[in-house]
N, C-alpha and C positions, 0 to 999 in steps of 0.2 A: 698889611692888608690880606682882608678876609675871602674877598671875591672881586670880580671884576663885573657891574651892574651889566645886562645884554644889551638891554637900550641904549647903553652909554657906548657900550663895543660895536654897535649896529650903525649908532649915529656917527661916529668917526668914521669905519668906514665910506658912509654915503657922503660925506664931505669930500673924502680923497676922489672917492669915484664920479663923484659929479662938478670939482674943482671950487666952487663957493660955499659958504655957510646957506644964501639965499638959496643956490640950487638944490642944495641939501634938503633943505626945507620943503623947498616947492616934493619932493621925489616921497617924502615922509609924510607928509602932508601935517606939518604943524610951524610955529613960525619960527623965523630965525633967533630970535632971541631963546626958543627952548633949544635950539640946535645948539649956539652958542654956550649955553648954561650945560649941557649934560657933556661936553667936550671939556672945558672949563674944569666940572666936577672929577673926569675921569682926570686928567691932568694933575688935579690935587689927589686924588686917589692913586696913584702910579706914583707920584712928585717927580713927575720928569715932562720937559714939554715935549707934546706927541704931532705938532703942526708946525707948520714955517707958514705962516699968514700971508703967505705972498698969491697970486693970480695968475692961475692955479695954487692951490694950496698943495704942500708937499709934506709927507708925513717925515718926521725924522727919524733916526733910528729906530732909538724907541718905539716911535709910531708905527712906523713898519712893522716889529712884533705884532701890535697889536691891528693890525690891518690884517696880517697873514692867520691870526686866530680868528677876526668875522669871518674870513671869507671861507676857513675851515668849517666855522659853526653852521655858516649860512648853508654849506653843501650837505653837511651832515644833517641839517634839520629839514631840507628839501629831501633828500633822500629816505628820510626816515618819514614825511609826510606821504610820498610815493608809494611808499611800502605799505601805510597804514590805511591808506584809500583816504585820505582826509585833507582838509583843504578847501578854498575857492576855486575849483576848475584846475585842470594841468597845467598850472605855472612852469614855463620853460626849466629847465637846467641848464646853466650857463655855463660854459668852460671857457676861462681866458686862456691863452694860450699867443708865447711869445716863439716867433720864426724867424728866420734872414729869409731875405727878397727873393734869394736864385733856390734856397728850397720850396719857397712857394711857389715860385714860377716853373719848376719844374717837377719836382715829383710825390710834394706832399698833399695838396688837395685829391688827387684820386685817395689816399687811404682817407682824410676825413670823410669826405663823401660815402666811400664804402662803409666807415664805419658808423653814420648816422643812418644810414639804409637796414643795416644789418641789427642797431637798437631797435628801429619803427620795426623790422619784421618779428624781433624775437619778442616782445610786449606789447602790443598796442596800445594797449593802456596805460604805457609810461610816458608820463611829460616830456614835451619834445626838448629836444638837445639846441641851445642858441650858441654856436659858436663867436668867440671875440676873438680875431688873430690881431696881436700887435708885433707888428715887423721892427724888426733891430739888427743890428750887425749879430751874428753866430757869437762871437768871441764876448759878446756883452747882454745876450736874452738872459744868463744867468742872473744877470744883476735885478731883473723884472720879476725871477722866482724870489730874491731874498728880500725884497723890499715888500713881496704880497700880493705885488698887480696882477700876478699869472698864477696857475696853479700847474702849468707845467710850462716846458719848455724844449726844441731844438737848439742845442749849444756845443760848441768844440769844445768844452769844459768839461774832462773827466771828473773832475772834483766835487762831491754831490754838495747843494747847498745844504744845511741844516735842515733837518727834518723832511727831506727829499731822496728818492731813491734816481739810480742813475742808470744804465744801457747803452751799450753803443749800436748805434745803428749802421755807419758804416762812412765810406771816405766817400766826399764831393769832390768829383775831380776835375778841374779848371783847365783847359786848352789853352796856351800863350799863342793868340792869334793876333792877322789883321788884314787890310783887304788887298788884293792882288797889286794894287798899284801903290800903296802906301808901303809893301814890305820892299816892294824895289825901288824906290826911293832912298827908304831907309838902311835897308840890311844890305843889298844889295852887293856883293863882294866883300860884307866884314864880317863877323861872328857875332851871333848874339849877345855876349858876354859885354861884346864893345861896345855894339851898337843902341843895345835898348836903353842902357842910363840916359842916353843924348836923347833918344826917339820921347815924339810928345805920346803920351800915355791917359787911357781913360781909367777914372776911378770910379767907385760908388758914392764915395762922398769922404770928406775929412777924418773916418777913421779905417777908412780901407786900407789897410796895408799889405792884401796880396801882393799885389803886383810888385811892391820893393820886398816881399819875403822871394818871389821867383827871383828878382834880378840878383840879390843878394847869394842865393843858394846858387847863378851861374858862376860869377865873379868870385866866391867865395871870399867876401869879404864886407865893407860897411856900404858898400855901393848901393844906390838906391837908384829907382825909377825916374824916367825923365824931370827935369824940372817944371816943363810944360806938363800941365796937368788937366783934363776935362771933366768937371765932375760932373756925372750922370746917374742919377740917384732912383732910378726903377731897369729890372732887369733886363727886359725885354728892348729897353733904348739903351742900356749899355751895352746889348750885342749889336744892334742897329748902328750904332754909333763907332763900334769897330769896324764895320762893314762897309760903311761910307766912307771909312779910310781919316775919322776924326783923330784915331791915335792908336797902341796898340793896348791890349786887354785878354786879361783871362777872362775867359769865354765856358761857361760850364758844360761840361760834354755833352750834357742832352743838348743845349742849344748848339752849340758847335759843329756837330758831327754830320748833320743836313749841308751845312753849308760849305762845309768840307769838300764833301761830296761833290757838288756843283759848284766848284771853284769861289763860290763870294768868299768864303776865307779860306787862308794860308795858314798851315803851321807854322809856327816862327823856329820851334825845338822840336823837329819829331822823334816820339819816343819818350819826350820827356814834358813831364806835364806836374802842375802841382795839385797835391792830394792832401785836403780839409777833412781830418776825425768828426765826425759828428755824432753826439750824443742827444739819448731825453732823457729830461731829467722832469720829475714829478711829483708830486706831495704827497707823503705815507698816508692816504684816507683811501677808504673800502668806500667809493664813491663808482659804483658800475657804468656809469658812462663814461666818466675818465681813464675804469681799467679797459674798454671796450676801444674807445678813441687810441689808447698806448697800444693793443695788442695790433692794430691797423696799421697803425705808424710803423711796428716794428717788422712787420711782413711784407709792407709794399715797400720800407729799405732794403729790407735782403732782395728785394727783388730789381731796384733802379738804382741802389748805388752798387759802389764798387765794396767789395768786402775784401779785408784785407788780406786774407789768405791766398784771393785770386786773384787782387790784383795790386800787387805791389810790381813800379816800374821803376 
């Protein structure tokens, strides 16, 4: 295999992004038959199946390698066009980023907003930047990097994905809390290590293990949070459900602090929180917009997240 034809590589990316061959054909302004032929030709050239033909389609492990290549080529080509001043107008630079819901709801948006403002001020001639945020649990955002769906991610994994750099951001602190009436009913006179495994609990989704991790840290064993679990898959909704007394949960410190001051929430284990290390991973690409966003994310995290040397509890 001497080369990978760029039209075939770009077509595979379009199919993955659009979800179907027909939608990719519309985006590329070609026929569905042409899209199908290009993908088949690329599979023959690589000797591998690159797509799982579901709706939406999914890249195979080999397809993920080609998708990563296609995104990297697109980013480099766009940057080169901008520097050369060629192309049809200032096409937006697309930055797909994976982030967990709590970071998005507490500290990340100011970083992204500031980065875009700085980019526009530094060189108004540069094309605008279009953010594409993919919400995913911090323990799984690295998967989106690995399969080529995003160029960067806020993740809890310190192990770099192949072809990526990684830098620590700080600790996201979670406070075990509940509404006053809930705490009085379920914890009155009982130690948290005994009460929390039996009490109703709120979790973000079925993959949310934070509450279980915290209970295990209290009990020193294999105990889990209570069997009655309410799933609330939104950061603000999660906080509101805890305030309403639906169950106890681990609330981001930025959300919990004002509610603890007013008495709307009660801290269940004063002085004992759960800290989740966060990292920024991104492709090793010389893309100015991505570099600017990375700097802004790191600077904002240094101010708003707990830093290990000052925040161990």
